[in-house]
PyMOL commands that place a pseudoatom at each C-alpha (Angstrom):
pseudoatom trace, name=CA, resn=MET, resi=1, chain=A, elem=C, hetatm=0, pos=[85.349, -154.203, 13.315]
pseudoatom trace, name=CA, resn=ARG, resi=2, chain=A, elem=C, hetatm=0, pos=[84.601, -152.849, 9.477]
pseudoatom trace, name=CA, resn=CYS, resi=3, chain=A, elem=C, hetatm=0, pos=[83.077, -150.241, 7.728]
pseudoatom trace, name=CA, resn=ARG, resi=4, chain=A, elem=C, hetatm=0, pos=[82.289, -152.179, 4.201]
pseudoatom trace, name=CA, resn=GLY, resi=5, chain=A, elem=C, hetatm=0, pos=[79.537, -151.048, 1.644]
pseudoatom trace, name=CA, resn=ILE, resi=6, chain=A, elem=C, hetatm=0, pos=[76.817, -152.490, 0.234]
pseudoatom trace, name=CA, resn=ARG, resi=7, chain=A, elem=C, hetatm=0, pos=[74.710, -151.727, -3.259]
pseudoatom trace, name=CA, resn=GLY, resi=8, chain=A, elem=C, hetatm=0, pos=[71.624, -151.578, -3.665]
pseudoatom trace, name=CA, resn=ALA, resi=9, chain=A, elem=C, hetatm=0, pos=[69.161, -150.319, -6.809]
pseudoatom trace, name=CA, resn=THR, resi=10, chain=A, elem=C, hetatm=0, pos=[65.508, -149.976, -7.404]
pseudoatom trace, name=CA, resn=THR, resi=11, chain=A, elem=C, hetatm=0, pos=[63.757, -148.421, -10.492]
pseudoatom trace, name=CA, resn=VAL, resi=12, chain=A, elem=C, hetatm=0, pos=[61.186, -145.439, -10.000]
pseudoatom trace, name=CA, resn=ASP, resi=13, chain=A, elem=C, hetatm=0, pos=[57.485, -145.349, -11.680]
pseudoatom trace, name=CA, resn=VAL, resi=14, chain=A, elem=C, hetatm=0, pos=[56.332, -141.192, -11.893]
pseudoatom trace, name=CA, resn=ASN, resi=15, chain=A, elem=C, hetatm=0, pos=[59.386, -138.564, -11.115]
pseudoatom trace, name=CA, resn=ALA, resi=16, chain=A, elem=C, hetatm=0, pos=[57.155, -137.866, -8.064]
pseudoatom trace, name=CA, resn=PRO, resi=17, chain=A, elem=C, hetatm=0, pos=[57.915, -137.602, -4.382]
pseudoatom trace, name=CA, resn=GLU, resi=18, chain=A, elem=C, hetatm=0, pos=[55.794, -140.173, -2.837]
pseudoatom trace, name=CA, resn=ALA, resi=19, chain=A, elem=C, hetatm=0, pos=[56.822, -142.470, -5.118]
pseudoatom trace, name=CA, resn=ILE, resi=20, chain=A, elem=C, hetatm=0, pos=[60.845, -141.808, -5.000]
pseudoatom trace, name=CA, resn=LEU, resi=21, chain=A, elem=C, hetatm=0, pos=[60.275, -142.088, -1.391]
pseudoatom trace, name=CA, resn=ALA, resi=22, chain=A, elem=C, hetatm=0, pos=[58.263, -145.541, -0.931]
pseudoatom trace, name=CA, resn=ALA, resi=23, chain=A, elem=C, hetatm=0, pos=[61.100, -147.316, -4.127]
pseudoatom trace, name=CA, resn=THR, resi=24, chain=A, elem=C, hetatm=0, pos=[63.355, -145.502, -1.122]
pseudoatom trace, name=CA, resn=THR, resi=25, chain=A, elem=C, hetatm=0, pos=[61.719, -147.026, 1.905]
pseudoatom trace, name=CA, resn=GLU, resi=26, chain=A, elem=C, hetatm=0, pos=[61.214, -150.710, 0.174]
pseudoatom trace, name=CA, resn=LEU, resi=27, chain=A, elem=C, hetatm=0, pos=[64.738, -150.291, -0.480]
pseudoatom trace, name=CA, resn=LEU, resi=28, chain=A, elem=C, hetatm=0, pos=[66.706, -148.834, 2.572]
pseudoatom trace, name=CA, resn=THR, resi=29, chain=A, elem=C, hetatm=0, pos=[64.155, -151.665, 3.934]
pseudoatom trace, name=CA, resn=GLU, resi=30, chain=A, elem=C, hetatm=0, pos=[65.541, -154.692, 2.705]
pseudoatom trace, name=CA, resn=MET, resi=31, chain=A, elem=C, hetatm=0, pos=[68.652, -153.573, 2.364]
pseudoatom trace, name=CA, resn=MET, resi=32, chain=A, elem=C, hetatm=0, pos=[68.937, -153.638, 6.116]
pseudoatom trace, name=CA, resn=GLN, resi=33, chain=A, elem=C, hetatm=0, pos=[66.625, -157.085, 6.296]
pseudoatom trace, name=CA, resn=ALA, resi=34, chain=A, elem=C, hetatm=0, pos=[69.008, -159.296, 3.975]
pseudoatom trace, name=CA, resn=ASN, resi=35, chain=A, elem=C, hetatm=0, pos=[72.926, -158.337, 6.110]
pseudoatom trace, name=CA, resn=ASP, resi=36, chain=A, elem=C, hetatm=0, pos=[71.039, -158.392, 9.587]
pseudoatom trace, name=CA, resn=LEU, resi=37, chain=A, elem=C, hetatm=0, pos=[71.514, -154.854, 10.608]
pseudoatom trace, name=CA, resn=SER, resi=38, chain=A, elem=C, hetatm=0, pos=[70.486, -151.820, 12.571]
pseudoatom trace, name=CA, resn=ILE, resi=39, chain=A, elem=C, hetatm=0, pos=[70.118, -148.540, 12.365]
pseudoatom trace, name=CA, resn=ASP, resi=40, chain=A, elem=C, hetatm=0, pos=[73.597, -147.926, 15.163]
pseudoatom trace, name=CA, resn=ASP, resi=41, chain=A, elem=C, hetatm=0, pos=[75.443, -150.067, 11.983]
pseudoatom trace, name=CA, resn=VAL, resi=42, chain=A, elem=C, hetatm=0, pos=[75.497, -147.597, 9.672]
pseudoatom trace, name=CA, resn=ALA, resi=43, chain=A, elem=C, hetatm=0, pos=[77.287, -145.124, 9.108]
pseudoatom trace, name=CA, resn=SER, resi=44, chain=A, elem=C, hetatm=0, pos=[76.357, -143.307, 6.078]
pseudoatom trace, name=CA, resn=ALA, resi=45, chain=A, elem=C, hetatm=0, pos=[74.389, -143.575, 2.873]
pseudoatom trace, name=CA, resn=TYR, resi=46, chain=A, elem=C, hetatm=0, pos=[75.075, -142.100, -0.374]
pseudoatom trace, name=CA, resn=PHE, resi=47, chain=A, elem=C, hetatm=0, pos=[71.388, -142.100, -2.445]
pseudoatom trace, name=CA, resn=THR, resi=48, chain=A, elem=C, hetatm=0, pos=[72.057, -141.425, -6.587]
pseudoatom trace, name=CA, resn=THR, resi=49, chain=A, elem=C, hetatm=0, pos=[68.808, -141.274, -8.930]
pseudoatom trace, name=CA, resn=THR, resi=50, chain=A, elem=C, hetatm=0, pos=[69.752, -140.627, -12.510]
pseudoatom trace, name=CA, resn=ARG, resi=51, chain=A, elem=C, hetatm=0, pos=[68.274, -137.318, -13.300]
pseudoatom trace, name=CA, resn=ASP, resi=52, chain=A, elem=C, hetatm=0, pos=[65.120, -137.967, -14.676]
pseudoatom trace, name=CA, resn=LEU, resi=53, chain=A, elem=C, hetatm=0, pos=[63.976, -138.508, -10.648]
pseudoatom trace, name=CA, resn=ASN, resi=54, chain=A, elem=C, hetatm=0, pos=[64.659, -135.145, -9.422]
pseudoatom trace, name=CA, resn=ALA, resi=55, chain=A, elem=C, hetatm=0, pos=[61.288, -134.306, -7.365]
pseudoatom trace, name=CA, resn=GLU, resi=56, chain=A, elem=C, hetatm=0, pos=[62.162, -135.547, -3.586]
pseudoatom trace, name=CA, resn=PHE, resi=57, chain=A, elem=C, hetatm=0, pos=[65.125, -135.944, -2.236]
pseudoatom trace, name=CA, resn=PRO, resi=58, chain=A, elem=C, hetatm=0, pos=[65.815, -140.135, -1.681]
pseudoatom trace, name=CA, resn=ALA, resi=59, chain=A, elem=C, hetatm=0, pos=[67.515, -139.057, 2.164]
pseudoatom trace, name=CA, resn=VAL, resi=60, chain=A, elem=C, hetatm=0, pos=[64.087, -138.251, 2.613]
pseudoatom trace, name=CA, resn=ALA, resi=61, chain=A, elem=C, hetatm=0, pos=[62.970, -141.743, 3.017]
pseudoatom trace, name=CA, resn=ALA, resi=62, chain=A, elem=C, hetatm=0, pos=[65.380, -142.523, 5.505]
pseudoatom trace, name=CA, resn=ASN, resi=63, chain=A, elem=C, hetatm=0, pos=[64.747, -139.870, 8.194]
pseudoatom trace, name=CA, resn=LYS, resi=64, chain=A, elem=C, hetatm=0, pos=[61.359, -141.220, 7.770]
pseudoatom trace, name=CA, resn=LEU, resi=65, chain=A, elem=C, hetatm=0, pos=[62.561, -144.429, 9.259]
pseudoatom trace, name=CA, resn=GLY, resi=66, chain=A, elem=C, hetatm=0, pos=[64.073, -142.360, 11.900]
pseudoatom trace, name=CA, resn=TRP, resi=67, chain=A, elem=C, hetatm=0, pos=[67.813, -142.715, 10.130]
pseudoatom trace, name=CA, resn=THR, resi=68, chain=A, elem=C, hetatm=0, pos=[68.469, -138.857, 11.967]
pseudoatom trace, name=CA, resn=ASP, resi=69, chain=A, elem=C, hetatm=0, pos=[71.846, -139.236, 13.146]
pseudoatom trace, name=CA, resn=VAL, resi=70, chain=A, elem=C, hetatm=0, pos=[72.790, -141.973, 10.275]
pseudoatom trace, name=CA, resn=ALA, resi=71, chain=A, elem=C, hetatm=0, pos=[75.453, -139.418, 7.720]
pseudoatom trace, name=CA, resn=LEU, resi=72, chain=A, elem=C, hetatm=0, pos=[73.067, -139.312, 4.739]
pseudoatom trace, name=CA, resn=LEU, resi=73, chain=A, elem=C, hetatm=0, pos=[74.095, -137.548, 0.342]
pseudoatom trace, name=CA, resn=CYS, resi=74, chain=A, elem=C, hetatm=0, pos=[72.098, -137.503, -1.824]
pseudoatom trace, name=CA, resn=GLY, resi=75, chain=A, elem=C, hetatm=0, pos=[73.422, -136.768, -5.772]
pseudoatom trace, name=CA, resn=HIS, resi=76, chain=A, elem=C, hetatm=0, pos=[73.153, -137.943, -9.528]
pseudoatom trace, name=CA, resn=GLU, resi=77, chain=A, elem=C, hetatm=0, pos=[74.653, -140.340, -11.794]
pseudoatom trace, name=CA, resn=MET, resi=78, chain=A, elem=C, hetatm=0, pos=[77.086, -139.849, -14.487]
pseudoatom trace, name=CA, resn=GLU, resi=79, chain=A, elem=C, hetatm=0, pos=[74.833, -139.857, -17.919]
pseudoatom trace, name=CA, resn=ILE, resi=80, chain=A, elem=C, hetatm=0, pos=[75.676, -142.791, -19.904]
pseudoatom trace, name=CA, resn=PRO, resi=81, chain=A, elem=C, hetatm=0, pos=[73.814, -143.696, -22.925]
pseudoatom trace, name=CA, resn=GLY, resi=82, chain=A, elem=C, hetatm=0, pos=[72.067, -146.582, -23.181]
pseudoatom trace, name=CA, resn=SER, resi=83, chain=A, elem=C, hetatm=0, pos=[72.266, -146.520, -19.107]
pseudoatom trace, name=CA, resn=LEU, resi=84, chain=A, elem=C, hetatm=0, pos=[68.320, -147.426, -16.730]
pseudoatom trace, name=CA, resn=PRO, resi=85, chain=A, elem=C, hetatm=0, pos=[65.944, -144.406, -16.848]
pseudoatom trace, name=CA, resn=MET, resi=86, chain=A, elem=C, hetatm=0, pos=[64.098, -143.781, -13.257]
pseudoatom trace, name=CA, resn=CYS, resi=87, chain=A, elem=C, hetatm=0, pos=[67.206, -145.879, -11.256]
pseudoatom trace, name=CA, resn=LEU, resi=88, chain=A, elem=C, hetatm=0, pos=[67.507, -144.686, -8.039]
pseudoatom trace, name=CA, resn=ARG, resi=89, chain=A, elem=C, hetatm=0, pos=[70.509, -146.946, -5.889]
pseudoatom trace, name=CA, resn=ILE, resi=90, chain=A, elem=C, hetatm=0, pos=[71.735, -146.363, -2.554]
pseudoatom trace, name=CA, resn=LEU, resi=91, chain=A, elem=C, hetatm=0, pos=[75.867, -147.023, -1.054]
pseudoatom trace, name=CA, resn=LEU, resi=92, chain=A, elem=C, hetatm=0, pos=[75.520, -148.165, 2.315]
pseudoatom trace, name=CA, resn=HIS, resi=93, chain=A, elem=C, hetatm=0, pos=[78.185, -148.160, 4.218]
pseudoatom trace, name=CA, resn=VAL, resi=94, chain=A, elem=C, hetatm=0, pos=[78.038, -150.061, 7.535]
pseudoatom trace, name=CA, resn=ASN, resi=95, chain=A, elem=C, hetatm=0, pos=[80.378, -151.162, 10.500]
pseudoatom trace, name=CA, resn=THR, resi=96, chain=A, elem=C, hetatm=0, pos=[79.688, -154.702, 11.173]
pseudoatom trace, name=CA, resn=GLU, resi=97, chain=A, elem=C, hetatm=0, pos=[82.163, -158.013, 11.319]
pseudoatom trace, name=CA, resn=LYS, resi=98, chain=A, elem=C, hetatm=0, pos=[80.726, -159.483, 8.508]
pseudoatom trace, name=CA, resn=SER, resi=99, chain=A, elem=C, hetatm=0, pos=[83.490, -160.712, 4.934]
pseudoatom trace, name=CA, resn=ALA, resi=100, chain=A, elem=C, hetatm=0, pos=[82.217, -158.336, 2.714]
pseudoatom trace, name=CA, resn=GLN, resi=101, chain=A, elem=C, hetatm=0, pos=[81.208, -161.934, 1.084]
pseudoatom trace, name=CA, resn=GLU, resi=102, chain=A, elem=C, hetatm=0, pos=[78.655, -162.531, 3.434]
pseudoatom trace, name=CA, resn=LEU, resi=103, chain=A, elem=C, hetatm=0, pos=[76.566, -159.058, 2.524]
pseudoatom trace, name=CA, resn=THR, resi=104, chain=A, elem=C, hetatm=0, pos=[73.893, -158.866, 0.416]
pseudoatom trace, name=CA, resn=HIS, resi=105, chain=A, elem=C, hetatm=0, pos=[73.447, -156.870, -2.267]
pseudoatom trace, name=CA, resn=THR, resi=106, chain=A, elem=C, hetatm=0, pos=[70.361, -156.103, -3.215]
pseudoatom trace, name=CA, resn=TYR, resi=107, chain=A, elem=C, hetatm=0, pos=[68.675, -155.064, -6.616]
pseudoatom trace, name=CA, resn=LEU, resi=108, chain=A, elem=C, hetatm=0, pos=[64.506, -154.400, -7.268]
pseudoatom trace, name=CA, resn=ARG, resi=109, chain=A, elem=C, hetatm=0, pos=[62.219, -154.285, -9.651]
pseudoatom trace, name=CA, resn=GLY, resi=110, chain=A, elem=C, hetatm=0, pos=[63.817, -152.972, -13.114]
pseudoatom trace, name=CA, resn=ALA, resi=111, chain=A, elem=C, hetatm=0, pos=[67.094, -152.277, -11.745]
pseudoatom trace, name=CA, resn=THR, resi=112, chain=A, elem=C, hetatm=0, pos=[67.468, -156.661, -11.709]
pseudoatom trace, name=CA, resn=VAL, resi=113, chain=A, elem=C, hetatm=0, pos=[69.371, -155.347, -14.880]
pseudoatom trace, name=CA, resn=LEU, resi=114, chain=A, elem=C, hetatm=0, pos=[72.451, -153.601, -13.511]
pseudoatom trace, name=CA, resn=ARG, resi=115, chain=A, elem=C, hetatm=0, pos=[73.178, -157.218, -12.165]
pseudoatom trace, name=CA, resn=PRO, resi=116, chain=A, elem=C, hetatm=0, pos=[72.116, -160.143, -13.528]
pseudoatom trace, name=CA, resn=ASP, resi=117, chain=A, elem=C, hetatm=0, pos=[74.550, -162.189, -11.134]
pseudoatom trace, name=CA, resn=ARG, resi=118, chain=A, elem=C, hetatm=0, pos=[72.962, -161.874, -8.820]
pseudoatom trace, name=CA, resn=THR, resi=119, chain=A, elem=C, hetatm=0, pos=[68.594, -162.002, -7.932]
pseudoatom trace, name=CA, resn=TYR, resi=120, chain=A, elem=C, hetatm=0, pos=[67.347, -160.524, -5.173]
pseudoatom trace, name=CA, resn=THR, resi=121, chain=A, elem=C, hetatm=0, pos=[63.638, -161.231, -4.044]
pseudoatom trace, name=CA, resn=LYS, resi=122, chain=A, elem=C, hetatm=0, pos=[62.426, -160.284, -0.338]
pseudoatom trace, name=CA, resn=ASN, resi=123, chain=A, elem=C, hetatm=0, pos=[63.218, -163.097, 2.258]
pseudoatom trace, name=CA, resn=GLU, resi=124, chain=A, elem=C, hetatm=0, pos=[65.515, -165.023, -0.648]
pseudoatom trace, name=CA, resn=VAL, resi=125, chain=A, elem=C, hetatm=0, pos=[68.557, -164.612, -1.668]
pseudoatom trace, name=CA, resn=THR, resi=126, chain=A, elem=C, hetatm=0, pos=[70.804, -166.236, -4.816]
pseudoatom trace, name=CA, resn=GLU, resi=127, chain=A, elem=C, hetatm=0, pos=[73.777, -165.825, -6.749]
pseudoatom trace, name=CA, resn=ALA, resi=128, chain=A, elem=C, hetatm=0, pos=[73.778, -167.411, -10.383]
pseudoatom trace, name=CA, resn=GLU, resi=129, chain=A, elem=C, hetatm=0, pos=[77.226, -167.608, -10.354]
pseudoatom trace, name=CA, resn=SER, resi=130, chain=A, elem=C, hetatm=0, pos=[80.230, -164.745, -8.284]
pseudoatom trace, name=CA, resn=PRO, resi=131, chain=A, elem=C, hetatm=0, pos=[81.535, -161.971, -10.576]
for i in range(1, 131): cmd.bond("trace and resi %d" % i, "trace and resi %d" % (i + 1))
show_as sticks, trace
zoom trace
C-alpha cells in the first residue's frame, strides 16, 4: 500500500468561524466520497488558507468529523499578486492501493478556476483533459 496525496480547494464566503468550518466540512466530505475513503485511510491532512481567512483553524472541522487520530496541520498560503482570495486548500495524505491516476482532486465553489482542466461536482467527476 502506498501513501498518496489528494488535493482539494474551495472558497469561503466570509471570514467567520462558522463559514470556514462549513466550507472545510463540505470539502473534506467531498474529497473522501470522491475517493471512496474512510478516516482510517487518512495518514495526515494539511490545511492552508489565504491570509484573509483567519477566523478559525480549518482543522477544527476535521476534529468535529471525528478525525481525532489523524495528524492535522494548518498554515497560510503564499501571498502571490492576483491569486484567488478567500481560498481554503487541503492536502490529504492517504494510504491506498489506487494509482495516482485513479485519485480525484476536488475543486469546489470559486476554486474551480485553480484547475480549469478538472471539474468536479458532487457525485460526478469529469476531466476535461489531463494536464
